[in-house]
Backbone as a ProteinNet text record, in pm:
[ID]
protein_1_A
[PRIMARY]
MLDTPRTLHAARFSAREGRWIPTTNCSRGVREPLPTWIRLVSWNVDFQTKNAKKRLMAALLCIQREVFRCQTPNQRPNPCCILLQEVSVGAFTMILTNEWVQRYFVVVPTSTDQWPANATYGTVTLVSRTVPVSNAFTIEFGNSSMMRNAIFVDVKLGVPALPHAPRLSDGIVTVRIANTHLESLPRGAAARPMQLRLISEALQEYDLHAGVVAGDMNAIGPSDITIAEDVGLMDAWQHGDDDEEGFTWGYQPRERYPPARLDKVLFTTRGGFEVEEPERFGVGARAESGDWISDHYGLITTLHIVREDEGMEM
[TERTIARY]
-3115.4	-3101.6	-2957.4	-2938.7	-2805.5	-2741.5	-2609.3	-2528	-2549.7	-2618	-2637.1	-2599.5	-2555	-2511.9	-2627.3	-2596.8	-2689.8	-2618.9	-2681.3	-2617.4	-2587.5	-2469.2	-2430.7	-2398.2	-2390.9	-2356	-2234	-2129.4	-2014.8	-2056.8	-1991.7	-2025.1	-1896.9	-1907.4	-1796.8	-1843.8	-1748.2	-1784.2	-1793.1	-1903.4	-1922.1	-1891.7	-1780.3	-1745.4	-1850.5	-1909.1	-2009	-2134.2	-2178.2	-2298.2	-2269.9	-2141.9	-2105	-2154.6	-2168	-2217.1	-2168.9	-2183.8	-2148.7	-2266.6	-2238.4	-2343.8	-2308.8	-2410.6	-2383.5	-2316.8	-2223.6	-2160.7	-2242.2	-2229.1	-2290.5	-2191	-2239.8	-2150.3	-2082.7	-1955.8	-1876.5	-1877.6	-1979.8	-1981.3	-1964.5	-2012.5	-1997.8	-1914.4	-1839.7	-1770.9	-1646.3	-1576.1	-1452.2	-1344.5	-1276.8	-1173.7	-1037.7	-966.5	-830	-734	-607.7	-555.8	-596.1	-618.4	-645.9	-518	-509.6	-394.7	-390.2	-270.5	-254	-219.5	-219.7	-190.8	-267.2	-283.3	-352.1	-289.6	-265.7	-215.1	-332.4	-313.5	-415.4	-363.5	-441	-405.7	-516.1	-480	-577.5	-535.3	-633.3	-599	-722.4	-711.9	-810.6	-775.2	-865.8	-832.5	-885.6	-933.9	-961.8	-1072.8	-1194.1	-1307.9	-1313.3	-1243.5	-1271.5	-1194.5	-1071.7	-988.5	-1044.4	-1018.7	-1070	-1015.8	-1077.2	-1038.5	-1048.3	-1159.6	-1175	-1168.4	-1228.5	-1225.8	-1083.6	-1012.6	-875.8	-785.8	-807.1	-723.1	-754.1	-882.6	-916	-859.9	-866.6	-805	-655.2	-591.7	-448.4	-419.3	-509.2	-490.8	-496.2	-593.8	-605	-483.1	-434.4	-315.5	-192.2	-182	-70.6	-73.3	-191.7	-203	-166.9	-218.8	-191.1	-41.9	21.1	159	263.3	242.5	346.2	337	216	200.2	210.1	136.9	130.5	217.6	285.7	378.9	310.2	183.4	110	115.9	204.6	228.3	120.9	42.1	-69.7	-195.3	-313.6	-438.6	-457.1	-371.1	-382.1	-304.9	-239.5	-159.3	-238.6	-242.2	-318.8	-242.3	-308.2	-239.6	-227.3	-141.6	-135.7	-270.2	-297.6	-419.7	-425.4	-534.7	-534.1	-675.3	-680.3	-802.3	-765.3	-831.4	-804	-917.7	-882.6	-979.7	-965.3	-1066.4	-1063.3	-1161.6	-1119.6	-1207.8	-1216.7	-1322.7	-1346.8	-1354.5	-1415.7	-1448.5	-1570.2	-1559.1	-1669.4	-1778.6	-1901.7	-2015.1	-1989.4	-1937.3	-1915.8	-1806.6	-1712	-1599.2	-1617.1	-1722	-1740.3	-1732.1	-1789	-1791.6	-1652.3	-1553.1	-1416.9	-1365.5	-1416.8	-1379.8	-1443.9	-1572.3	-1646.4	-1606.6	-1551.9	-1512.4	-1363.7	-1289.6	-1146.2	-1122.7	-1044	-1026.2	-959.9	-860.6	-790.5	-885.7	-967.1	-1065.8	-1168	-1216.7	-1315.2	-1262.2	-1136.7	-1079.4	-1055.1	-1010.9	-950.4	-1012.2	-1120.6	-1172	-1323	-1368.4	-1507.7	-1511.6	-1625.8	-1637.2	-1756	-1736.6	-1842.6	-1835.6	-1942.6	-2064.7	-2044	-2143.6	-2134.5	-2225.6	-2281	-2366.1	-2353.1	-2349.9	-2342.8	-2473	-2577.5	-2703.3	-2684.6	-2577.9	-2551.6	-2474.7	-2434.4	-2372.6	-2482	-2444.4	-2544.7	-2618.9	-2743.8	-2827.8	-2761.6	-2764.5	-2714	-2562.1	-2491	-2344.7	-2296.9	-2198	-2140.4	-2007.7	-1964	-1843.5	-1854.2	-1770.2	-1780.7	-1669.4	-1687.5	-1586.6	-1622.3	-1519.1	-1535	-1425.9	-1463.4	-1369.2	-1362.2	-1239.6	-1213.2	-1138.3	-1184.4	-1118.8	-1079.4	-953.3	-909.9	-987.1	-1015.4	-1098.5	-1031.9	-902.6	-833.3	-865.8	-938.6	-974.8	-1127.4	-1184.6	-1330.3	-1390.3	-1500.4	-1575.5	-1701.5	-1721.7	-1837.6	-1947.3	-1916.6	-2015.9	-1970.3	-2066.8	-2035.7	-2150.3	-2114.9	-2217.6	-2160.2	-2248	-2206.7	-2270.4	-2201.6	-2258.9	-2250.7	-2366.8	-2373.2	-2375	-2289.8	-2273	-2384.8	-2461	-2571.6	-2529.1	-2406	-2361	-2285.8	-2288.1	-2212.7	-2296.5	-2241.4	-2304.2	-2244.2	-2149.1	-2077.6	-2106.2	-2212.6	-2254.1	-2142	-2081.6	-1970.2	-2019	-1941.1	-1977.1	-1852.4	-1872.6	-1767	-1823.4	-1741.3	-1777.9	-1694.7	-1760	-1693.8	-1704.9	-1597	-1601	-1539.2	-1601.7	-1546.4	-1482.2	-1354	-1282.7	-1231.1	-1210.3	-1161.2	-1012.5	-934.2	-792.1	-759.3	-646.5	-604.6	-506	-506.6	-406.7	-289.7	-167.3	-54.2	-41.6	-19.7	3.7	147.8	172.5	309.7	392.9	523.1	608.7	595.7	587.1	579.7	447.8	351.1	220.9	147.5	69.1	-3	-119.5	-163.8	-278	-232.7	-325.8	-297.2	-293	-374.7	-375.4	-420.8	-413	-459.3	-593.9	-671.9	-804.6	-829.2	-954.4	-997.3	-1053.4	-1013.7	-1058.5	-1120.6	-1196.5	-1261.7	-1191.8	-1156.7	-1095.2	-1190.3	-1222.8	-1311.2	-1226.7	-1248.2	-1170.9	-1266.1	-1237.6	-1321.8	-1249.6	-1329.1	-1282.4	-1361.5	-1292.5	-1367.6	-1302.9	-1386	-1345.2	-1416.7	-1344.7	-1406.2	-1430.5	-1513.1	-1553.6	-1431.4	-1441.8	-1329.4	-1327.5	-1213	-1194.6	-1203.4	-1156.3	-1165.1	-1307.5	-1406.8	-1545.1	-1595.5	-1521.7	-1560.3	-1499.3	-1420.5	-1348.6	-1441.8	-1557.1	-1649.2	-1714.6	-1725.2	-1792.7	-1699.6	-1571	-1480.4	-1469.8	-1464	-1452.7	-1568.8	-1691.3	-1805.8	-1804.7	-1763.8	-1756	-1655.1	-1539.1	-1439.3	-1483	-1557.2	-1606.9	-1703.4	-1790.2	-1881	-1803.7	-1697.8	-1614.5	-1547	-1489.6	-1418.8	-1510.3	-1632.5	-1726.8	-1757	-1769.6	-1796.3	-1675.7	-1556.5	-1434.5	-1405.8	-1470.3	-1438.1	-1547.3	-1632.9	-1734.6	-1668.1	-1734	-1669.8	-1624.2	-1691.4	-1658.5	-1552.8	-1491.9	-1388.4	-1250.4	-1162.6	-1024	-942.3	-976.2	-899.4	-988.1	-956.4	-1026	-927.5	-944.3	-854.7	-936.2	-902.8	-965.8	-856.7	-875.9	-782.1	-862.1	-799.8	-866.1	-821.1	-898.8	-870.1	-935	-851.1	-900.8	-909.9	-862.6	-868	-813.5	-699.6	-638.5	-562.4	-634	-573.9	-565.9	-622.2	-623.6	-578.4	-558.1	-512.7	-607.5	-737.4	-832.9	-822.1	-753.9	-740.9	-624.3	-540.3	-419	-450.7	-553.7	-579.7	-707.3	-776.9	-908.2	-898.9	-792.2	-778.8	-763.4	-672.3	-650.9	-777.7	-849.5	-970.1	-1077.8	-1077.6	-1179.6	-1122	-1001.3	-944.5	-875.5	-825.5	-754.1	-607.3	-522.9	-380	-344.4	-244.2	-198.3	-82.2	-91.6	14.2	140	127.1	243.6	309	437.8	506.4	594.9	593.2	688.6	626	498.8	438.9	387	301.4	236.9	327.3	441.2	529.8	638.2	645.7	746.2	697.8	768.8	724.7	721.4	794.2	790.9	652.5	571.9	437.6	330.8	367.3	268.3	210.7	79.2	13.8	-59.6	-57.1	-133.4	-65.7	-86.3	-38	72.9	109.5	220.7	177.8	64.3	25.3	-111.2	-120.5	-13.9	-3.5	80.3	84.8	-49.4	-92.7	-223.8	-211.2	-325.6	-321.8	-303.4	-342.2	-312.2	-175.6	-101.5	29.9	17.8	121	119.8	99.6	31.5	-0.7	-27.1	-35.2	-64.9	-216.3	-288.1	-433.3	-480.8	-405.4	-446.2	-376.8	-452.9	-397.7	-449.7	-376.5	-419.9	-427	-545.2	-567.9	-620.4	-591.5	-634.1	-667.6	-742.7	-784.4	-666.7	-680.1	-565.5	-556.2	-651.9	-644.6	-527.8	-480	-367	-410.1	-314	-342.4	-321.1	-276.8	-244.3	-148.2	-81.5	11.5	-13.8	6	-8.4	124.7	181.1	308.1	290.8	398.3	394.3	368.7	272	238.4	348.2	353.3	440.9	356.5	412.2	339.5	366.3	268.3	290	212.5	230.2	163.7	231.5	352.1	426.9	474.7	427.6	465	390.7	291.9	223.5	129.2	139.3	54.8	-19.3	-135.8	-209.2	-148.5	-191.4	-140.7	-173.6	-279.9	-318.8	-221.6	-131.7	-37.8	-84.9	-212.6	-265	-206.6	-190.1	-164	-277.3	-245	-351.5	-440.3	-377.9	-453.5	-374	-444.8	-377.5	-329.9	-367.5	-321.5	-221.3	-127.8	-51.3	-134.5	-106.9	-170.8	-88.1	-149.6	-80.8	-93.9	11	6.2	67.5	3.2	52.9	13.1	55	18.3	-27.1	-140.1	-190.2	-158.2	-93.1	-54.8	-132.1	-189.2	-242.5	-125.1	-117.5	-8.2	-67.1	6	-36.5	-26.2	-123.3	-123	0.2	56.6	171.5	303.5	301.5	428	502.4	628	709.7	713	628.5	629.6	744.3	806.9	917	861.6	926.9	884.7	974.8
1291.1	1390.6	1399.5	1433.9	1445.6	1577.3	1575.6	1693.5	1744.7	1670.2	1709.2	1591.9	1619	1510.3	1416.3	1287.3	1185.5	1103.8	1093.5	1031	883.2	841.7	700.6	662	532.5	484.6	394.6	431.5	343.2	219.1	107.1	-16.8	-87.5	-160.1	-242	-386.2	-478.4	-619.2	-662.4	-724.6	-779.6	-928.7	-966.5	-1109.1	-1188.6	-1127.3	-1196.5	-1226.3	-1127.2	-1146.6	-1204.1	-1203.1	-1259.3	-1179	-1046.1	-962.6	-819.5	-740.7	-598.8	-521.6	-434.4	-357.2	-208.6	-122.1	22.7	72	164.4	226.1	348	385.8	509.8	622	738.2	852	885.2	925.4	947.6	1094.4	1168.2	1311.6	1341	1249.6	1267.7	1152.8	1182.9	1077.6	1022.8	1102.4	1056.7	1046	934	911.9	959.2	1030	1069	968.2	959.7	1043.7	992	1085.3	1052.5	1066	995.3	1016.4	1161.8	1213	1348.1	1342.9	1223.5	1205.6	1083.8	1077.9	964.6	935.8	807.9	765.7	755.2	806.4	800.1	714.7	614.5	523.3	530.9	551.7	558.8	465.3	387.1	293.3	264.2	289.3	243.6	98.5	6.5	-135.8	-204.3	-127.2	-177.8	-283.3	-239.3	-331.1	-414.7	-372.8	-422.9	-549.1	-560.8	-675.9	-802.5	-917.3	-1043.6	-1072.3	-1170	-1212	-1098.4	-1025.1	-908.5	-946.6	-1060.2	-1100.3	-1130.8	-1209.1	-1246	-1122.4	-1029.5	-910.5	-818.8	-808.4	-726.7	-788.8	-921.5	-988	-958.9	-961.8	-934	-787.9	-696.7	-554.9	-532.6	-593.6	-578.9	-638.6	-751.5	-813.1	-726.3	-664.4	-574.1	-455.3	-397.3	-285	-329.2	-444.3	-495.1	-518.2	-590.4	-634	-534	-477.6	-392.5	-248.7	-198	-59	-47.9	-134.4	-122.3	-222.4	-310.9	-406.6	-495.4	-525.6	-618.9	-756.4	-842	-967.8	-1072	-1051.3	-1141.2	-1057.6	-1118.6	-1044.4	-1003.1	-1049.6	-1015.1	-888.5	-826.7	-707.3	-582.1	-488.7	-365.6	-265	-202.2	-101	31.2	117.7	254.5	323.1	434.2	510	542.3	504.4	515.9	522.3	565.5	567.3	515.5	410.2	346.9	380.8	439.7	486.8	403.3	322.3	235.2	286.1	283.4	316.2	196.1	192.6	85.1	-52.5	-59.6	-189.7	-243.6	-360.3	-412.2	-468.7	-463.9	-517.7	-663.2	-740.8	-882.9	-913.8	-820.5	-843.5	-775.7	-695.3	-612.4	-694.1	-813.2	-893.2	-935.2	-928.3	-962.6	-868.6	-746.1	-650.8	-691.1	-723.6	-752	-884.1	-977.4	-1107.2	-1114.4	-1006.6	-1005.2	-997.9	-1090.3	-1098.9	-974.2	-921.2	-801	-682.5	-668.6	-561	-578.6	-699.9	-724.2	-687.7	-715.5	-691.7	-543.4	-467.8	-338.2	-218.1	-237	-124.3	-109.8	14.5	39.5	66.3	35.5	39.6	127	207.4	290.9	280.5	240	180.6	31	-38.6	-183.7	-254.9	-180.4	-239.8	-159.8	-229.2	-159.9	-86.7	-112.4	-38.7	109.8	143.6	282.6	357.8	287.7	353.4	413.6	498.5	549.4	435.4	458.3	355.9	300.5	169.7	96.8	95.1	142.6	138.2	-6.9	-41.5	-176.4	-178.8	-62.8	-51.3	80.1	96.2	219.3	235.5	333.7	370.6	312.1	273.4	219.6	279.4	322.5	380.9	294.9	268.3	193.8	285	293.4	375	285	292.2	208.7	245.9	147.4	168.9	258.6	282.2	372.3	518.2	544.5	681.2	692.6	771	781.4	847.6	791.8	848	912.6	1040.8	1112.3	1135.9	1113.6	1143.4	1077.7	1038.3	984.6	1019.1	1052.9	1083.3	1067.4	1068.7	1060	1173.5	1215.7	1307.4	1239	1215.8	1159.3	1273.6	1264.4	1374.4	1373.9	1483.6	1493	1498.9	1542.6	1554.9	1431	1323.5	1203.6	1108.3	1063.2	957.3	821.7	820.8	699.5	659.4	715.7	683.7	708.2	825.9	858.6	937	927.9	994.3	1023.9	1080.6	1095.7	1048.9	978.3	936.1	1017	1069.5	1153.3	1087	1093.3	1055.5	1168.5	1199.4	1295.4	1216.6	1240.9	1169.1	1268.7	1218.9	1301	1272.8	1379.7	1370	1467.3	1445.1	1532	1637.4	1752.2	1855.9	1827.2	1821.1	1787.4	1884.6	1831.3	1914.6	1963.4	2070.8	2118.2	2013.5	2007.9	1914.8	1938.2	1829.2	1830.6	1889.2	1912.2	1961.5	1850.3	1884.8	1781.2	1721.2	1788	1738.5	1636.2	1545.4	1447.1	1512.1	1617.7	1689.6	1831.5	1913.7	2051.4	2068.6	1962.7	1969.9	1861.4	1852.6	1753.7	1828.3	1785.8	1853.4	1751.3	1804.4	1721	1737.8	1625.7	1622.6	1548.3	1609.1	1545.6	1487.6	1360.6	1288.4	1241.5	1279.5	1241.5	1139.4	1047.5	941.6	954.3	972.5	997	934.5	922.1	878.6	971.6	1072.7	1170.5	1109.5	1177.4	1130.9	1096.6	989.9	937.4	990.9	970.7	988.7	1136	1165.4	1303.1	1357.1	1273	1322	1358.4	1320.6	1358.8	1489.1	1553.4	1674.2	1785.3	1798.8	1906.6	1881.5	1754.8	1721	1731.9	1707	1696.1	1823.8	1943.9	2063.9	2080.9	2058.1	2071.2	1962.9	1842.4	1735	1769.8	1820.1	1856.6	1978.9	2068.1	2185.2	2141.8	2046.9	1997.1	1936.1	1863	1803.9	1913.4	2010.9	2118.5	2195	2223.9	2296.5	2217.9	2085.6	2003.4	1997.3	2005.7	1999.3	2130.4	2238.5	2369.5	2425.3	2338.6	2385	2442.3	2540.1	2625.6	2550.5	2439.8	2374.2	2265.5	2256	2155.5	2215.1	2135.1	2177.5	2156.6	2051.4	2018.1	1938.1	1946.4	1868.8	1815.9	1690.2	1628.4	1533.3	1528	1433.9	1359.7	1229.3	1148.4	1054.3	1014.6	920.8	938.7	880.7	885.3	1010.6	1111.3	1239.3	1242.1	1133.5	1124.8	1249.9	1294.6	1417.6	1385.7	1388.4	1344.1	1452.8	1571.4	1674.3	1809.7	1904	2038.3	2106.6	2080.6	2146.7	2097	1983	1926.9	1987.9	2064.2	2114	2207.4	2290.3	2394.5	2373	2259.7	2250.3	2245.5	2188.9	2187.7	2329.8	2404.3	2543.5	2626.5	2599.9	2677.4	2662.3	2550.3	2528.4	2541.9	2596.9	2628.2	2514.1	2417.3	2305.4	2306.9	2251.5	2241.2	2095.5	2077.5	1945	1904.2	1785	1738.5	1698.6	1671.2	1639.6	1770.3	1782.5	1910.5	1918.3	1816.6	1812.7	1825.3	1860.3	1887	1763	1786.2	1675	1605.2	1662.7	1602.5	1514.8	1509.5	1427.3	1282.9	1193.4	1054	984	1034.7	974.2	986.6	1077.2	1093.9	1022.7	963.3	898.1	775.4	756.4	647.7	549.6	573.6	488.8	486.1	374	365.2	264.6	190	95.5	-50	-74.8	-209.9	-245.4	-276.5	-277.2	-140.7	-132.8	-10.7	9.9	135	166.5	250.8	268.5	351.4	498.3	536.9	671.4	668.9	780	781.5	776	723.9	723.3	864.5	873.8	1004.9	994.5	1111.4	1119.4	1137.3	1026	1032.5	1044.7	987.2	980	1089	1156.5	1271.5	1277.3	1354.2	1389.9	1542.1	1596	1740.3	1778.6	1900.8	1940.2	2088.2	2125.6	2264.2	2348.8	2479.8	2568.7	2629.2	2599.9	2657	2594.9	2663.1	2613.8	2511.1	2471.6	2380.1	2233.7	2205.3	2067.2	2067.6	1954.5	1936.9	1801.5	1796.3	1671.5	1642	1525.2	1487.4	1461	1479.2	1447	1297.3	1258.6	1116	1035.3	907.6	810.6	703.1	639.7	534.8	398.4	310.1	169.4	84.9	-45.2	-133.2	-135.9	-81.5	-80.8	-223.3	-279.2	-415.6	-522.9	-485.5	-582.8	-670.5	-800.9	-896.5	-985.3	-1033.3	-1132.4	-1270.5	-1369.7	-1505.3	-1559.2	-1508.8	-1551.1	-1503.3	-1410.6	-1352.5	-1220.9	-1186	-1058.5	-943.2	-828.6	-708.3	-690	-652.1	-624.7	-512.8	-410	-298.5	-233	-161.8	-81.1	51.8	81.7	201.8	164.3	253.7	246.9	311	271.5	335.7	452.3	535.3	647.7	636.7	675.2	680.8	810.7	872.1	995.4	997.5	1100.7	1116.4	1259.9	1273.4	1403.9	1422.7	1534.7	1566.4	1688.8	1680.2	1798.9	1871.1	2002	2080.4	2192.5	2231.9	2344	2472.8	2561.7	2687.6	2771.7	2750.3	2831.8	2766.2	2649.6	2587.1	2674.8	2687.6	2771.1	2916.4	2958.9	3098.7	3123.2	3236.5	3271.6	3317.4	3276.7	3312.3	3423
-944.7	-1050.7	-1098	-1223.1	-1279.9	-1237.1	-1228.5	-1196.4	-1054.8	-971.3	-831.5	-742	-618.8	-529.8	-493.4	-492.4	-444.2	-337.6	-221.9	-107.1	-131.5	-88.1	-85.9	58.1	84.5	217.4	208.8	282	293.1	370.8	344.2	413.2	456.4	565.5	613.8	623.9	619	625.5	771.4	806.8	940.4	936.7	999.9	1002.6	1080.1	1183.2	1263.4	1180.9	1100	1020.2	881.9	842.9	713.7	595.3	613.2	503.3	522.1	415.1	419.7	478.6	574.9	639.7	631.8	617.6	610.7	739	724.3	839.8	881.2	1006	1051.2	1031.8	989.1	970.8	1102.9	1095.1	1215	1256	1216.5	1243.5	1391.7	1475.7	1619.9	1674.6	1780.2	1852.2	1786.7	1706.1	1645.6	1753.1	1753.3	1854.8	1804.1	1890.3	1856.3	1919.7	1871.4	1763.1	1625.7	1534.7	1396.3	1314.6	1202.6	1113.4	1066.3	1044.6	989.9	841	785.5	643	593.2	461.1	399.5	263.5	236.7	106.7	9.3	-110.5	-215.1	-330	-365.8	-474.6	-579	-703.3	-812	-923.8	-976.7	-1083.7	-1168.1	-1297.8	-1395.1	-1426.1	-1388.3	-1395.9	-1521.8	-1620.8	-1755.2	-1757	-1784.5	-1787.4	-1913.9	-2021.1	-2155	-2191.3	-2143.5	-2179.5	-2114.9	-2175.9	-2123.6	-1983.5	-1918.1	-1782.8	-1680.7	-1684.9	-1597.5	-1449.8	-1411.4	-1270.6	-1225	-1303.2	-1264.9	-1260.7	-1353	-1354.7	-1236	-1198.4	-1082.1	-954.8	-942.7	-828.2	-823.8	-940.1	-947	-912.3	-952.7	-920.4	-769.8	-703.6	-557.6	-488.6	-539.3	-479.5	-501.1	-617.8	-645.7	-549.9	-529	-436	-294.4	-254.1	-119.2	-97.4	-190.4	-168.3	-216.1	-334.4	-392.4	-341.7	-325.2	-281.8	-130.4	-58.5	87.4	161.4	88	148.5	251.7	228	313.3	245.6	292.4	223.8	251.9	357.8	386.7	408.5	396.7	419.9	565.9	653.8	795.4	832.1	735.4	763.4	729.1	825.2	810	723.8	626.5	545	619.5	569.1	618.9	593.9	663.6	633.6	484.5	419.1	273.5	217.1	91.2	12.3	-126.6	-169.8	-298.6	-394.6	-507.9	-606	-733.1	-761.5	-878.6	-982.7	-1108.8	-1220.4	-1314.2	-1392.9	-1490.2	-1424.5	-1307.6	-1249.4	-1324.5	-1384.1	-1463.8	-1373.1	-1422.8	-1346.7	-1308.8	-1402.4	-1377.9	-1278.3	-1260.5	-1169.7	-1034.3	-1019.8	-899.8	-771.1	-770.5	-647.7	-601.5	-689.7	-649.1	-540.1	-540.8	-435.7	-303.3	-307.6	-184.4	-121.7	-199.7	-145.1	-112.5	-138	-110.1	41.3	95.4	240.7	298.2	230.2	278.7	280.7	177.7	173.1	284.9	304.1	408.6	546.2	571.8	704.1	732.7	633	662.8	592.8	514.8	436.6	449.5	431.2	396.8	247.5	185.6	40.2	1.2	-104.3	-161.2	-313.9	-383.7	-330.4	-312.3	-258.7	-244.4	-342.9	-436.7	-540	-668	-780.5	-908.9	-939.8	-861.5	-877.5	-847.1	-773.5	-738.6	-847.4	-953.1	-1067.4	-1157	-1252.1	-1346.6	-1416	-1449.7	-1511.8	-1638.1	-1650.6	-1768.3	-1779.6	-1677.2	-1681.4	-1674.2	-1754.5	-1751.7	-1675.7	-1631.3	-1549.1	-1473	-1370.6	-1292.7	-1192	-1104.6	-1005.7	-869.4	-794.6	-659.5	-571.9	-451.1	-356.2	-231.1	-186.6	-64.6	32.2	156	257.6	373.9	415.3	526.9	653.5	734.7	852.6	956.8	943.4	1035.5	1007.5	898.4	860.9	864.8	957	965.4	840.3	791.5	678.7	734.7	706.6	760.9	658.7	529.8	426.5	296.8	214.1	81.3	-12.6	-135.4	-235	-374.6	-472.7	-612.6	-691	-795.8	-894.4	-1030.2	-1090.1	-1224.4	-1325.7	-1426.4	-1520.8	-1625.2	-1628.3	-1721.6	-1866.8	-1893.5	-2031.7	-2079.6	-2000	-2036.1	-2118.9	-2230.4	-2309.1	-2273.8	-2177.6	-2138.8	-1994.4	-1935.7	-1798.7	-1698.5	-1704.8	-1616.4	-1494.6	-1387.1	-1262	-1181	-1063.4	-963.6	-831.1	-753.3	-618.4	-520.4	-417.2	-317.6	-180.1	-103.9	37.7	119.3	230.9	326.4	439.6	463.8	568.8	672.5	793.8	903.6	927.4	930.1	961.8	1074.2	1139.6	1247.7	1200.7	1268.9	1246.3	1339.5	1287.7	1374.5	1491.4	1610.1	1727.5	1727.7	1798.8	1815.2	1889.1	1860.7	1935.6	2085.5	2159.4	2306.3	2357.8	2269	2315.1	2389	2489.8	2565.7	2487.8	2381.1	2303.6	2199.9	2165.6	2060.8	1923.1	1904.6	1777.3	1803.7	1701.5	1712.4	1643.8	1641.8	1583.6	1480.9	1437.8	1338.7	1217.9	1098.8	976.1	881.3	786.1	685.4	551.3	491.7	358.8	265.2	153	53.5	-59.4	-86.7	-188.5	-297.5	-421.4	-535	-622	-674.2	-762.5	-891.6	-1005.3	-1128.3	-1250.5	-1353.3	-1486.4	-1584.2	-1632.5	-1721.4	-1859.8	-1936.7	-2070.3	-2156	-2231.8	-2309.7	-2452	-2514	-2658.1	-2700.7	-2821.5	-2870.2	-2870.2	-2897	-2898.4	-2759.9	-2655.6	-2520.6	-2473.6	-2561.2	-2519.7	-2472.8	-2537.1	-2500	-2364.6	-2323.3	-2198	-2077.1	-2095.5	-1981.1	-1897.9	-1957.2	-1872.8	-1775.2	-1818.3	-1728.8	-1621.6	-1658.5	-1560.3	-1449.9	-1490	-1390.3	-1309.9	-1371.4	-1297.2	-1185.8	-1214.5	-1111.6	-995.2	-1026.8	-921.9	-840.4	-909.5	-841.9	-747.7	-791.7	-705.7	-578.7	-591.5	-474.1	-380.3	-436.4	-354.6	-282.9	-323.9	-268.6	-177.4	-126.7	-33.1	91.7	153.5	253.3	378.1	415.1	541.7	526.6	409.5	386.1	409.8	468.2	487.2	359.6	285.2	164.4	70.3	-58.6	-159.2	-261.6	-300.5	-398.4	-484.3	-612.6	-704.8	-779.8	-795.3	-872.3	-960.5	-1070.5	-1159.9	-1303	-1392	-1535.5	-1592.6	-1618	-1669.7	-1822.2	-1887.5	-2033.9	-2101.7	-2053.7	-2106.1	-2234.3	-2346.2	-2471.8	-2577	-2550.1	-2652.9	-2601.6	-2691	-2652	-2553.4	-2564.4	-2475.4	-2332	-2311.7	-2176.3	-2098.2	-2165.6	-2101.1	-1986.1	-2000.9	-1901.4	-1821.2	-1838.9	-1774.7	-1622.2	-1567	-1421	-1368.5	-1429.5	-1388.9	-1409.7	-1516.7	-1546.8	-1439.5	-1367.4	-1263.9	-1123.4	-1113.2	-983.1	-912.7	-988.7	-929.9	-971.1	-885.4	-913.7	-942.2	-1025.2	-1065.6	-974.9	-915.1	-826.1	-902.5	-1032.9	-1116.3	-1158.1	-1138	-1154.6	-1278.2	-1362.4	-1472.3	-1610.5	-1617.2	-1747	-1816.6	-1915.6	-1985.1	-2085.2	-2117.9	-2218.3	-2157.1	-2023.8	-1956.3	-1952.8	-2022.3	-2032.1	-1897.1	-1799.5	-1666.2	-1603	-1656	-1603.7	-1684.3	-1798.4	-1883	-1811.3	-1822.6	-1750.1	-1840.9	-1969.6	-2061.4	-2197.5	-2269.2	-2406.4	-2426.7	-2320.9	-2329.2	-2313.4	-2246.4	-2209.3	-2268	-2400.1	-2500.5	-2567	-2668	-2748.6	-2817.8	-2823.8	-2876.8	-3004	-3070.4	-3192.6	-3158.2	-3033.7	-2986.4	-2916.8	-2919.6	-2855.2	-2703.5	-2632.9	-2486.9	-2432.3	-2317.3	-2263	-2113	-2048	-1904.5	-1888.7	-1898.8	-1888.9	-1744.6	-1652	-1511.8	-1431.6	-1343.9	-1272.5	-1129.4	-1048.1	-912.6	-908.3	-879.2	-876.4	-738.5	-695.6	-561.4	-554.7	-452.8	-434.7	-387.7	-404.3	-385	-246.1	-158.9	-23.8	51.9	155.6	233.1	335.7	419	527.3	494	372	336	217.6	199.3	88.4	23.3	-108.3	-182.6	-250.8	-221.9	-282.2	-432.1	-505.7	-647.7	-664.8	-747.6	-758.8	-827	-790.2	-853.2	-919	-1021.4	-1092	-1028.6	-1040.4	-1005.1	-1105.6	-1099.9	-1196.4	-1332.1	-1339.7	-1466	-1495.1	-1605.3	-1641.6	-1565.4	-1484.8	-1399.4	-1481.5	-1458.5	-1527.9	-1428.3	-1470.2	-1392.7	-1418.4	-1339.2	-1357.7	-1496.7	-1556.4	-1691.7	-1797.9	-1758.9	-1853.7	-1911.6	-1890.2	-1939.4	-1858.2	-1923	-1845.7	-1745.5	-1622.5	-1526.5	-1579.3	-1634.4	-1690.4	-1801.6	-1888.1	-1989.6	-1931.2	-1807.6	-1737.9	-1629.7	-1601.7	-1478.6	-1367.7	-1244.5	-1131	-1080.5	-996.9	-933.4	-782.9	-711.5	-566.2	-518.2	-420.5	-362	-214.9	-143.5	-2.6	20.5	88.2	129.5	277	309.9	447.2	495.4	614.1	680	746.1	725.6	785.3	868.6	969.2	1051.2	970.5	989.4	915.3	948.2	1069.4	1110.1	1076.7	1009.9	973.3	875.1	897.8	811	849.4	945.2	989.2	1085.4	1071.9	1161.3	1295.3	1400.5	1534.9	1591
[MASK]
++++++++++++++++++++++++++++++++++++++++++++++++++++++++++++++++++++++++++++++++++++++++++++++++++++++++++++++++++++++++++++++++++++++++++++++++++++++++++++++++++++++++++++++++++++++++++++++++++++++++++++++++++++++++++++++++++++++++++++++++++++++++++++++++++++++++++++++++++++++++++++++++++++++++++++++++++++++++++

């Protein structure tokens, strides 16, 4: 059904079986210590420009080498979640056959059949295997004429223990991470607020410690300025929509619309975690074919779990 969660299954690659197999939810038996932070990478990889397969391969290599400094496929990345938008149907298999992805990530979804019906591109989330995934689902937007959705993964992180404490952590918490591509163009302005509201409601469920959404928010008009605040989310970018240092689209190449900050990282307002201000990557990045890897820049940030008593005077 539209506008309601539909369960997905994360999958990992089995070298022994030579195929991707569903993972079991880690709700029970999580081993400590768990990471107390996670890197979040978001990138709209542009389904429309030619050479989609080569550009997606180049995007994954850029993330591997430039973002995580893993110069070979044998190097493990930091705890992370990679959120890709506009992965084309024809290029999707480039993710599943990538050696670095096979070694170190679980993937949601593992088939384009899990995207909205008739979609020719969609969202894909990769979570490093060092971060347990306890749940995954999608919400398909009923008001979308562009087959848009959001993919959610629930991951387990640790609460930092006090210095010199005998415990590995002060508990385990659930963080929900959403990956989305909101409705495009000026004609999509009326649809975007409801789409983001559905995401926000899912991120604010009572048993979650933290919620964050990243992706292409298509923030191109005056009505987009306040939609995050209107649904109870905060923007990790602190310098406003007019600061060109935050612009993520409109340069590769120049477009008929002016450059703008289309891509964002938003998070829930409850305490107990912090989200760093995002930085851009992929600026000027080209594939071997000479094409821009994407018309969007990517964003990278880090979410930290913090103790509720941090900063309190003793």
